[in-house]
N, C-alpha and C positions, 0 to 999 in steps of 0.2 A: 504494500500500500504506500509506504514511504517512497519507494523507488518510482512508482507511478506518479506520485505527487511531485517528485523532483523533476521528472521528465516533462510534465505539464508546465511546471514553473519555469524551467529553462526555455521551453518553447514559447512561452508568453513574454518572458523578460528579454530574451536574446535580441529580438528586433529593436526594442527600445534601447538596449545597451549599445547595439551597433549604431543606432541613430545618434546617441551621445558621442560615441567615439568618432564618427564621421564629422560631427559638428566641430570638433577640436583638432581635426587632422588637416594637413595641407592638401591642396588639390592633387599634388603628385602622389601623396600617400594613398589617397582614396582610389585613384585609378591605377596604382602600381600592380604589376604582375611579377611574381605571385603576390597574392593579397597580404597586406600587412595588418595584423590583428591589433597592433598598437602603434600610434603615430610616432614618428621619429622625433617630433617636437610638438609641443602644445601650441595650438593656434586659436587664441581667444578673440581675435580681432572681429570676427563675425558677430559675436554677441555685443561687443561694444558698438559696432556699426548699427545693428538692428535696434538696440535699446537706447543708446545715448547720443549718437552722432547727429547733431542738428543740421549738418551740411549734406548728409546722405539722403538722396531721394528714395532709395530703397528702404532705409530705416524709417523715414517719415511716413511712407506708405504703409509699412508694416504696423507701426504704432497706431496709426489711424484705423487700420483694419482690426487691430486688437480691440480697441475701444468700441468699434461698431459691432464686433462679434459679441462683446459683453452686453451691450444695449439690446441687441436683437435676441440673444439667448435669454436674458432675464425677463424681458417683456413677453417673449413667447411663452416662457414657463408660467408667468403670472396669469396671462390671459387664458392659457390652456388649462391651468389648474382650476381657475374659477369656473370656467364653462364645464370642465370635466367633472368637477365635484357635484355640481347641481344636476348635470345631465346624467351622470352615473347613478346618483341617488334616485332619480326618477326611473331609470331603467331597472334598478335593483328592487325598489320598494313599491312604486305605483303600478296600478293595474290599468292598462289602456290597450285598445286594439292594436295589433301588429307590433307589439313592444319588441319582441325578439327580431322581427323583420327589420325594424328601423335600426336596431343596434348592428345587425349584420350589414345593412346598407352603409352605415358609417364606417364600419371596418373594411368594407369593400373599397371605399374611396382611399383608404390607407394602403391597400394592397395594389392599387393601380400603379403601373410604372410612371415615374415622374415625367418621362419624355412625352407620354400621352396627354398630360395636362399642361405641357409647356406653352403651346400656342394659345389655348383659351385663357390661361392666366396672364400671358403677355398682353393679349388684347384687352382684358379687363383692366389691368394696371395702366396700360396706355390710355384708355378712355377716361380713367380717373386721375390721370396726371401723376401717378405714383411710381413711375419707372425711375430707377436710380435714386431711391429714397429708402431710408431705414424703415419707415412706416410701412411702405409697400412690401418690403421683405419680411417684416414681422407678420403681416397678414397672411402672406403666402406660407410662411413656416407654420403658422397656427393651423392652416388648412391641412398640413401634414401631421402635426403633433396632436391636435384635438381628438381625432378618431382613435389614436393610440391610447391617450389617457382615458378616454371613455371606456375602451375595452378593458384596460387594466383595472380601473377603479370600480366599474360596475361588477366585475367578477369578484373583486375583493369585498365590496360592500355586501354581496350576497352571502359571504361566509360569516358575517357578523350576525349572531343570533337575533332574530326578530323579537324574541321575548324581552330582551333588554330595552329595545325601543318601545315596546308595548307597555312595559312597566313605567317608563318615563312619561309616556302619554297619559297613563292612568293617574299619575301624580300631578298632572296639570301642565306638563311641558308641551309646547307646540311642536308641530312636525319639524319646523326649522330649528327649534331649540334642541330637539332630539338629534338632529343631524350634527350640530356643532358640539353637543355635550356627550353624546353616546357613540354615534357612528364614527366620527372623525378620530376621536381618541383611540377607539378600538382598532381603527384601520391605519395606524401610524406607519407600519411597515410598508403597506401598499402605497401610501401617500409619498413617502420618501423615495420609494422605487420609481414612482411615476415622475416625480420631480427630477430625479437623477437622469432617467432616460430621456425625458423631454428636453432637458438642457443639452444632453449629448446629441440628440437629433438636430436641434437648432444650431449648435456649435459646429458640427461637422458637415452640415448641409453645403453642398458645393454647386450642383447644377443650377438651381434657381438663382443663387447668388451670382454665378458667372454670367447668366443671361440677363438678369434683371438689374444689374448694377454695372457701372462703367467708370466711376470716379472714386477718389479716395474718401469722399463724403459718405459713401454707403457700402463700399465693397468690404467683405469680411476676410478673416484670416485664410481660409482655404484658397480663396481667389488670389490674395496677396502672395501666398507661397507659390502658387502655380506660376505667377509672373516672374519668379526668380529664374525660371528656365528661359534662356535666350533662344534666338532663332538658330544660331550656329553653335553656341557653347552654353553649358550649364554649370553653375557653381554648386556642385552637389553638397559641399560643406555648408553653404548658405541656406540651401533648402533644408538640410538636417537641423541647423541651428533654429530656423523658423519652426520646424516641427517640434523640437524640444520645448521651445517657449510656448507654443500653442497647446502642448499636452499638459502643461502645468495646471491651469484652472480645472479642467475635467478631472484630473488626477486628485487634486485637493478635494473637490466636491465628492468624488467617489469615496475617498477615505473617510470624510466626515459622515456622510450618509450611511456608510457601511456600519459604523458603530450604532447609529440610530436603528437601522434595520435589524441588526442582531439583537439589540436590547429589546426592541419591540416584539420580536418573535419569541424571545425568552419569557417576556412578561405574559404574552398570550398563552404560552404553554403552561405556565404556572397557574394562570387563572382557569385554564381548561381543566 
């Protein structure tokens, strides 16, 4: 069991480790044959250029894209969770015709290939004057993330015993009060999982950001990193450095929410 865990851990960590090594290696070390597993000299200039150099157009573009990704990611999570919580509660607790059918319909929109929605979304954003804006990108990402949160949260809300909510309703709590006082505290693991994956979906989204944005005022990190590749040459170390920096926020969020998810699952097991 430990050997299997070690193999899985190495398989997951090795690409990230190579990304870090490539980011501090010279271009000659990266393309050298045979492959050099450790750089002949540490090369940290790329991080300085990306993060602090005010004269670098590449660094300025990356820093603007980093902030845009944070804005788009946080706004998408907030909107998706508000809509997802109330929508998932309705699907989990309320009785209305074609309830499961509507939920499957929402999930089907999430399963559609992004390329099939590209032209309709482009025409909608163009007619609304929201091309090359963070607001337009937030709305597009919400159309991708909301069906996902609805699916996760509705299934998790169904696992919360209805007797707890019924007891609260008998004591005089409204349906909305039961949602916030009973359902949401009992569904913390599902909420944190939905938040984490919603942020990752918005943070890593590339196709919509590539097509719907064109300036530093709205482009996100995946687009900025893709532009590090030139027409004839590519600075692989610069791409790696950008990838390392871009991986930090999702990694921090995953570590923080992992503790919450584990504690929530343990608390639920004890209560059960």
